[in-house]
LUMMI-250145 format. One record per residue (C-alpha): residue in one letter; y, z, x. Coordinates in pm, whole numbers, plus 50000, padded with zeros to 5 digits. Each point is the difference from the previous one (the first is absolute). Layout:
<rs>
aYZX ...
</rs>
This chain:
<rs>
m472334858348401 k499165036049931 v502335028450110 e497235013650213 d499674968150193 l503764997950053 l500255035450132 f496924994350219 s501854971450165 l503095020050088 p500425008550362 l501015035949921 p498375031049850 v500635000249620 a499075025349732 i500654999949628 t500435032249808 d500355009149640 g503025017349847 e498715034150133 g499724988150347 r496224997249999 i498334971450197 t498664972549782 y499534972550265 t500304995850378 n499414969050213 q497705001750308 k502885005450246 f501095031849813 e496365012550025 f500014993150379 l503375018050032 l498655031749847 n496424995450111 r498865005549651 s498144978049751 f501484989549669 k497225018949826 y501235031950164 l503794992149949 k499834989249631 g501505025349763 k501455022350281 k503785006150033 l501474975450257 s502235028050130 e496945020050119 f499594975950293 f503505001950144 k502185027550160 n502945002049757 r497965005249676 e502825012449775 k502404973050114 i497424972549947 e499365013249645 e503754997349941 q500104963950117 l497014990249782 k501555016249696 k503414983950054 s498344965250049 y497925004249694 t502405016449756 d503384986150126 l498524965150087 l501395002750359 e498974980950306 i500025024950282 f499914986850357 g499595017450334 f498835035749903 r499145015550338 d496815021550017 n499145009350354 n498734967950160 y500334978349701 y502564983449768 l498944998549629 s501504976849740 f499555005149622 s500394974349734 p499225001649619 l496874980449906 y500524979149684 v497204987849789 a501084977849700 s503615012550032 k498775036849985 v499985024850296 e496465009850060 g500335016950348 v501554997650348 i499214977250290 v500205018150337 i500234980850322 v499565018550337 q501494988050324 p499845016450344 a503345014950107 e501574980950283 d500865019950314 n503625008450016 p501134990150346 f502605027949999 d497215026249961 e498544997250338 d502754984450214 i502665026150071 l502174972850190 l499874977849693 l500865029949783 l503045009750207 k501164963450025 g499584996849627 l501955031649933 s502794988550238 h500134966749827 e500125013349647 i502735026050074 r502074974450177 n500364978949679 p501455027549768 l502105013850289 s501434965250066 g500764996549621 i501625034749993 k502184990650299 c501034966849834 a500715017549669 a502025027750173 k501954974050194 l500824981949679 f500805032849822 s502575008050270 q501794967449937 l500335005049633 k503125015949855 e498285013049696 y496875019649905 d496894976649955 e497335019749806 e497364972550046 l500485001450383 v499765038249994 t496704997149796 v498584975850259 l500835022850282 l498395030249827 e496884980449905 e499354987250348 t500625034850155 e497485014149753 r497564971850078 i500135008850376 e499295036449907 r497014990049798 l498824978150286 l500095029250236 d498695026049763 n496474987350072 v499904975050279 t496334990749964 k500204993849626 s503044978750050 f497764973550160 d497075004449763 f500964971749758 s497185008549767 l502035030949884 l502314985149749 n502025016549723 f500364973549725 e502875000749746 k501434972749778 t502694984850222 n502524972049966 i499434977150306 h503574987749981 r501355035150054 i497975002950320 l501164965750126 q503705007849922 s499865034450157 v498544986850326 v502724972250013 k502645026349932 l498735020750285 f500504970950243 e503234988049843 s502235008950296 e497644981850253 i499654970249759 r503814997049983 e500485003050375 k497374972850075 g501354977249734 i496774997749813 s500084987449646 i497635016149747 v499034977849710 y498205015549703 d497834981649746 f498545028349789 d497934995749685 p501645026049772 s497034999849765 l497645017150264 p498625032849862 e499905032550195 i496745001150192 p497995028950150 l501165004250365 d500305026550255 s503804996650037 d500205016050352 r497254977150136 m501264968149841 t503575008050125 q498455003850343 a498244966349977 i503064981449864 m502185015250276 n497694987150268 i499884964949846 l503764998249962 r500615014450341 n497854971650145 a501874974049801 m503365013350121 e498904999550358 a498584965549974 l503584987449921 s501615012050330 d500284964850154 s500264980149678 r503134981549897 e499235003849633 k499175036349922 v498495001949650 i497345023149852 k498774990449651 i498285028249799 e498114987149699 t497855017049743 g497854987049711 y496574998149837 a497254987050219 i498174969949855 q496955007150219 p498705026449991 s500915007849636 g501105035049918 f502115002550320 i503634998550083 f501404986850334 v502815009050230 r500964972750239 i502375005650296 k500864967850178 d502314996850307 s501644970250166 g499075012250346 a498094986750297 g496564999849834 m496715000850166 d497424974650137 e496395000049889 e498835022750274 e502695025749940 l499364999049623 k496235007250059 k500885031850181 f502975010749778 l498135026749801 l498245015050304 p501255033850137 f502114998450317 f500634961649963 s503734992150007 t502154969550062 k502915023550096 e500565011750363 k500165036649904 g497944998949678 m497225024349944 g498014976249786 l499275026249729 g502324992149718 t498074971749834 f496725016250066 i501155031649825 a501484980849717 a496784980149949 e497905032949996 i502315015449742 v499814969149775 k496194998150041 r499655036549885 h502024991649690 g497384974649913 g502274971550110 e500284974750273 l502554990150260 k500184962650083 v502104983350268 k501134963950044 s502114988650300 r501064969350183 k501634999250333 g503764993349964 y499885003449619 g499535037349934 t497415023349860 e498945008049644 v498235033049923 t498465003849656 v498815033749856 l497654997749699 l499675032149799 p497825006949695 m501845009149684 k497215023749881 r498865027450224 s499245037149998 d500245024950274 g496584999350168 k500385036650098 g500415009849635 s502165030150112 d503334992949833 s499114980149691 
</rs>
């Protein structure tokens, strides 16, 4: 099968550029997207047809010279993904895939925005309260606890600095991050509440996991929501155990996983189908936004959030995250 036939069959607009960002091939869907023929497009700079010309040039250059796969670069109404094109083990250009940007429900629904803001401030505030309570019980200075308090206070400040950007999950600031540090800092934040409720935290970490590109604030936000749900699911359980596991994913390859499993009430099939929808909650006073927000954050990292549950046997949330990524914005790399 020829490359042209393969690209023609893809359900998304695709273009191939050379090392200088000039178009060498497009499929028919890309022509329809720009309302231009391949004859017209060939040899022209890809960036000419999009709003953020300089930024797109940067992404093309990074993908070609640094051999990076770049996912989720936002350009107006589209997301662009860039990947090096290899021919006989040699890089010959860049493959660019264009996807329409999904509407952010927080952009148009002020009620959803306010509820989301309330929900996301409540988590770090609850953590700060727990940490402060634990701090007051200690007879000696705990530097780690103080660090957690400061970090969560600063995270609230960043959340409030720009309310609308706080819920645009396409705006990510990727840095090499140790996922175990995020997991342990979130558990530390809830340590007082975990002790009070008699919850046991069991770790099963793979110490060989590398640092991976993450937006630390956003991923902390996602993990807090998942852990909070797990803790609340244990309220009526005799055995109160949360297992946090990490490792290399077998499928898809090139990913790591974070798995948070509780021994709580679990969900039936109907509840499980609705679990990732906004405003669905099995809790009497729940807002139903925590898992929805967590899933959106994970998706914008190029990952996936999967949920398994069985009534009376607990719930298992698995976060899959790619080990190789680049900041789609290209602003801080």
